[in-house]
N, C-alpha and C positions, 0 to 999 in steps of 0.2 A: 674597646674591641668586642663585637657581638660574640656571645657565647654559643657558637655552633661550629660544626666541622663540615668538610666537603661530603662526608657520609650522610650528614643530616640533610644537606641539600639534595643529594641523590635519592634518599629515602622519601623525601617529601615530593620530589618530582615523580617518582614511581607511583606514589599514592594518588596524586592528583592529575598527573599528566601535564603539568605546567612547564613553561619555558625556564631555562636556566637563570636568566637575568631576573625575571619576575619572582622566581622562587627565592633566590639569594636576597633580593631587595626586601621581600616580605619577612624573611628571617632576620635581616638587619633591623627593620622597623620593629619587629616583635622582640628584639634583644634575645634571639635564640629560643623563644617560647614557641614550640612547634604548633600547638593548638591555636595560639593567637595568630601565628603566620597563616594557618588555614583559613581563619576568619577574614584576615586581610585579603587573601587571594580570592575568596568567595565574593567579598564585597566589591572588589575591583572587577571581577567577572560579571557581577550583577549589573554594574554600570555599563559594561560593554554590551550586555544583553539589550538594554534599552536603546543603545545606539544602533544595534543590529536589527531592531524590530521591523524595519521597512525593507530589509534585504530579501531577495528571493531564495527559495529553497527548492532547487530543481534536481537534487540528488538525494540518496537515501537508500532505504531498503523496505521490503515487504516481509512481514512476519505473520505466521499462522499458528494459533494455539487452540488445541481441542480440549474441551471439558466433557463431563459426562452427558450434558444435554445440548451442547452447541459447539460451533466452531467460530472463533473470532479471528478476523484478519484485519491488520492495520498497516498503515504506511507511516514510517517514521522518516522525516525528511530533514536534510541538512543542506548546506550551501555547495559543498565540493565533494567530488568522488574520493578525494584524499581522506576526508573525514568519514565518508560512508564505509570505508574498509578499515577504519581505525578500531582497534580492539575495544576501547572504551565505549565507542558508539555502539558496536555490536553487543557488548555486554549490557548497555542501557536497554536496547531492544529486548534482550533476554529477560531483564528484570521487569520491564513493563508487561511482557507476555505472561510471565508468571503471576503478576498482580491481576491481570485482566481475565485470566482463565476461568475462574468461577465467580467473577464479579457480576455477571449479568448485564454489564454495560453495553448499550446498543448504539450510543452516539459518542462523538468525540468529547462533548462537554461532560457526559456521564463518566467516560473513561478517565478524563483528567482529574476528576474528583475522587477517584478510587485511592484507597490508602496504599501507600508504598513505603515500607521501612518507617522512618520517623516523620513522614510527611504525606504528600499525595503524589500521584503520577505527574501532575503539573509542576509542583515544586521540585521534584527530582529532575525533570527535564530542564528546568531553569538552572539548577545547580550544575548539572553536567554541561549545559551550554556555556556557562560562565567558565568552567574549567577547560573545556575543549576549545573555546574561542570562536564558535560559529553559532548562527542562529539554528536552533533545532526545534522542530514542531511535530506534534502528532497530527498529521494532516487529515486523515480520514480513517474510518473504521466501519466494519460491518459485522454483524453477528447473525449466523445462519443456523437454523435448526432443521433437522431431518432424521430419517431413519439411519442412513449411512452417509459417509463423506468421502469424496475424492479430492485430494489436495495436490496441486502441481505448483512448484516454485521454479522459476527460470532465471538463470543468470545471463544477462546481456553481455557480460564480459567475465572471463574466467577469474580475474583478481578481485572482483566486486561481489558483495552479497546479493541474494536474489532481488531482482528489481521488477519482476512480474509475478503476480500471485493469483491463483485461481482456486476457488472452493466450489465444489458441486455437491449439493445435497440430493440424495436419491433413495428410492426404494428398489429392492432387488438384490441379487447375490453376485452379479458379474462385476467384481471390483476392477478387473483389468480393463474392461470396456469403459467403465465409469471414469477411470483415470485417463484413458485415451480421449474421452470427451473433454476432460479438463485441459488436456494438452491442446486439443483443437480450439477451445475457447481462448487460450493464451495467444494463439496465432490469429484467429478470425475476429475476435473482439465483438461478439454479438451484444446488443444493448437490451434485448428482451428475450424471454423464453420462447414464446409463440407469437404468431402474427396477431392473435386475438389480444395480446397484451400491449400491442402498439397503440398509443392514444389516437383516437379518431381524428383529432385536429392535426396530428403529425401526418397521418395518411392523406388527409384532404389537401394539406399543404404540398405534399409530394406530388399528388395527382395534378394539382394546378400547375406545378412547375413542369412536369413531363409533358402535360398537354400542350403548354406553351412552346416547349422545346420542339415537340413533334410538328406543330403548325409551322414554326420557323424553319423547319427542315423541309417544308413543302409537302408533307404527307397528305394524301387525299382525305378530305373531310370525312367521307364514309368509312374510311379505315381507322380513323382516330380512336374510337372506343376500344377496338381490339389492341391496337398499338400501346395505348395508355395502360390497359390492364396488363399487358406483357411487361411493361416497365415497372409497374407497381409490384408485380411478382418478383422482378429482379431486386427491387427495393426491399422487399420482405427477406429475400435471401441474404442481403447484406446485414440486416439488423436483428433478425429473429433466429435464434439458435436452431430450433427444430426445422426451419426451412433451409438452413444452409447445407452446402455440399460438404460431406465428410472430408477432412483434411487428408486422411489416409487413403480414401478411395472416392474420387469426385463423381463416381456413378451412383453413389448412395447419398441419401439425405440423412441428417442426424436423426430425424424422426424414425426413419427405417432402421438405423443402427440401434437406437435404444429399444425399439419394439422387438427386434430380433434377439436382443440380449435380455429381454424381460425386465427392462429398467423403466422407471418412471422418474423423470427429473423433477425434484421438488423445488429447486431454486439454485441460483448460482451467483457468484460475484467474481469480478476480475479487477485487479488494481495494477497499474503500471506507474512506477515512480515518475513523478513530474508531469504525468499526463492528465 
């Protein structure tokens, strides 16, 4: 008879978040030795991680952490929304955020190598994935430097953690307007700050497409240059932040809003879980 009680099973389950049957079987195999049972469960979970390697991770959360010199935003991904709102998954994101705050990591690979507790961010994620029973990955990360920061985190569902995150770095003193710009970005999803930042090859490809569309619509050849330029302008409004119509007042452009507020946008980033 293994030397453990139901209280031992309960305590180990609370510690690791493992299932009743797996926890009991591990204690039986370990003959009641709790630490050996932990090792058994971790090894079993690690084997499960390998089997889950090819699974997709379309759920998760976005977390933002600010240090003295920069803001880091990352997406921690999992397989199901059930896990994304799990306390252990959220606590894992908190621990990663604390480790990354002053790490200076600017890429996912650099972040995974950061020391966390007795291992690294990567090994901690692997251990927690083994315990939780789903594939978990640090999918992406950005580090933004600036004079000031506006952060906006949006929940797509009330019972889930934030799944859209925006960070705006800016110069100026109007924090309220800066935050409204961050909210605008969460909705409008611009890809670039200004139209000058759009790669020329991307503009030329769009120009070729809208010119062909205009011709197929039977537009007069003489009118094509003006029509194409108008459509290129609309293209810029879709992808360049400063060209976009302000979500709170579509009579204003973002460039007008920031100018009136005395702001200069130094950079921004937007993450949406699974996108």
